[in-house]
N, C-alpha and C positions, 0 to 999 in steps of 0.2 A: 600478540596484537600488539603488539607495542612498536612494531615496523610496520607499519601504514604501506609504504610504497614499495613499490614492485615493478619489477620491469615494463612493459611493453609485448604484447605477444610476439614471440619470434617471429624473423620472415620464415616462410612454408617457399623452397624451390616448388616448381614445377611437377606435380605428379605424387607429392611428397605429401603427407598427412597431418594437420594440425597438432601441435604438441599436445598430451591433455594438461588444462588447467592446473593450479596449481589448487587446495582444497579453498582456502578462502579466495578464488578469482585471478582472473587478469586485470592488470589496469591499463586503461584503454585512452585515446587523444579523444579530446574534450567536443572533436565535432560529430562522436560517435553520439551524442544527445541525441542533435538532430537526427541523427539516420531513426535513432529509434523510432522516431515519430513516422520517419518513411517507411521503413519497415511494419510498422503498426498499421497504418492503413492498407498495405499492400495486403495484409492477409485479413483486413475488413471487406475489403472489395472484395474477396474472395467468395465471398458469400452472407452480403450483407445484409437481407432479411434474417435466416437465419440468428443472427449476431442481436440482433433487432428486439427477435422474439426472446432470444433467452434472456436479455437486459426484463423483456416485459416480465417474462416466468419471476424471477429474482425480486421487481420489487413486487413485486405480484403479491413473496412468499416475506418479503420482509413488511409489509404494509399489512400483511394479513396476521403476523406474528405479536407485530407492533399492539394489534387490538387488546391483546391478552395484556390482562397488566401486572406489569412488572416481571413476570417468567415469563414474558412471550421480549420482552427486550432484550432478554438474558439468551435467549436462545436465537435469537436473531445476530446477535453478534457475536456468540459461537459459530452459529455456521458460515459468518462469514469468510474466511479462509477456506471452509471444505468446500464450498459455491465456488471462490473465484478460485483455487486449483483447479476446479472441475474446467473451468471455464482458460482456462492456461492449455491443460488436455487439449483441448480441442483446437487452439492455437498450433499447440504440437502438430495434431494431426492433419491441419492446414498444411500448416509450413513443410509436411513429408508428403503433399500432393493427392494426401485424402481429402475426404467430404463431412466437415462440420454439420454436427447434429445433434438435435435442443439435448438427447442424453446425456451430451458429454457434460453439460451442469452438472450432472447427480456421479458423475461416475469415481469420486472419490467420499461415496457415500460405504466404504468398504473397510479393508483396514486402517488405511489409511487416514479415516476419518477420525480418528484417538488424537497422533499426534498432533494432526491438524487443531483440534477442539485445545489441546491443551498448548498449543502458540497466543490460538486466541485466549486462553483463561492467564498465562503468564503478560500478553500483550496491556488486556486490559485490568487487571492487578496491579500493574506499574501506572497506569494509567490513574488509576483511583489514589495510588499512593501520592502521585503528584499531585495531584486534585486536592487531596488530602494538607499536603503539608504548604501549599497556596493561601487552603481557606487558614489554619493555622498560624501563616506567618501574618497574613491579613488581620485577623482577627487577634493576636497577641501585638498590632499595632495601632489598632483602633479599640479594642473594645469590641466580643462577640454580639452582644445585646446589640450595639448601634451595628455591626454588621450584618445581622439576622432583619432586623426592620427598614433597612433600606431596601432587601433583597423580596422581602414580604411584599412590598407597595405594588404599584400599577406596574407588569411588565413593559412596557411600555416605555416608563419610563425610570426606571430602576436602574438601568444599563448607566441612562446618560446622572443618574443620582450619582451613584457610585463611583463612577471616576472621576467627579466632580469633587465627592468629600475628598475621599483617599488623597488624593495627590500624587505627588510624584515618587513618594516612596513604595507605595503599594503599586504602581507601574514599574516600577524595575522588577519590583516579587514578581510582577506579571511576564516580564521580557526574561527574566532569569527563568521564569515556569518554561516562558517557549524554546528558548535555547532547549533546556532539558528535555522539551519533548521529542525536538527532532532525532535524537539517537534512537528514540520508542520506535521512529517511523520508519529507520534507518536500519534496526533490527526486525524491523515487520517485513520492509519489501522483498527480501526473495526468503524468507520464511517458506510460505506454503508451497514454493516451487521445488526447495531445495528437499522440504519433506518425502512433495510426489515425486520427485526425476532421479533425485541421489539416494532416497530412503532416509534423510539425515533425522539425528534426533531432535527434538524439539531444541534445548536449550543452543545442540549444536548447529542447528536452521539457524537462529537465532543471530551468534555469533558470528556465523559464516559473512551473514547478511550483511550485518553491524559492519564486520572489517572491510569485504565489498565496495560497501558503498564510500567510506574514506578513502579508499585506494584510487576513486573514481567522482571523487567532491566533482572537478570540470564538469565532463558529460554532465552528470546531476545537477547540475544550474547550469548548461544549458536546455536540456531536458525543461526543469521546471519552470523557465523564463518564456519558453516554447508553452509548455503544456499551462500557463497562466495567460497567455494571448486567445490558447484554442477553447480556455475555457469559457472566456468574455464571450467569443466570438458565438459559441453554443447558446449561451445565455439569451444572447439578445433576441431570438426569432420565440419569444414565449419557454423559454426553456428546451424546447424541442430538440434544438442540437445537440442536445445530452444523449440522443438516442443512438446518434453518431458519435461523439466522443465516449461516452462509458465504453463501447464497445472495443474501440481503437486503441483508450489507456489500458483495455488489461491487455491487448496485443503487446502493445509497444511494455509492458511489463516483462512479458515473455519475450519479446525482441533483446532487451536489455540483458535478462538471465541469460539468455543462446550468447549472445557477444560477449558477457565478463566468465561463464562457467563452465563454457562449450554447449555442445548439442547434447538436448534429454536423451539421457538414456530409457529404457523400454521398460521400465519399471512402471 
């Protein structure tokens, strides 16, 4: 893991097949980050209404589970990689010239579900440790009673009061926490795809995802900046643009996976 740099994909002569990528993926040029959005849009427009219905079904499941106190929130979090992996299988089907079906959303409710849920457990456990560390650090700096009183006040005012009272020291803690959170997102980015398409174990999938993201920071920077712009545009029309942006985003995850790890197999 310490040797992140990797040669870019080697040139391929006409008629030759692309060499198999390394276990942790290729390093690609920065411009590929923009190309992922182009590919994502192409995959979306191949079957836009089915994608939108799939998103609505996903939101209905998530909101429905959210109505169940405590257990529903946990179930929703654990099901996220299972459902997102199903969407990636749908994207692969379109990429192969097939037809997208709503059933693709549930296509990982099989033997793949367990390792995908384990990925979610590892991911959210790390988040809990991170949040706990931030609370402990801020509490140690200012006292837990003070922190508790500020957080228990009017929610509309507690955030401003917290920032005003905690000062620069706590902001530094939060900044460090944000930087620590980035590797968690990197470890999660390709993990569901690696579990489904390569049959990787949860820890191995998260490790390979992290390394692949580290090797491809330039394209991910371009991708992220464009994604931020598109998200803002999608939010302007009463948030309705997210009905398009959401599926396109999922398709870009597939596009980035295929670009870095090669064409998904038939698993």
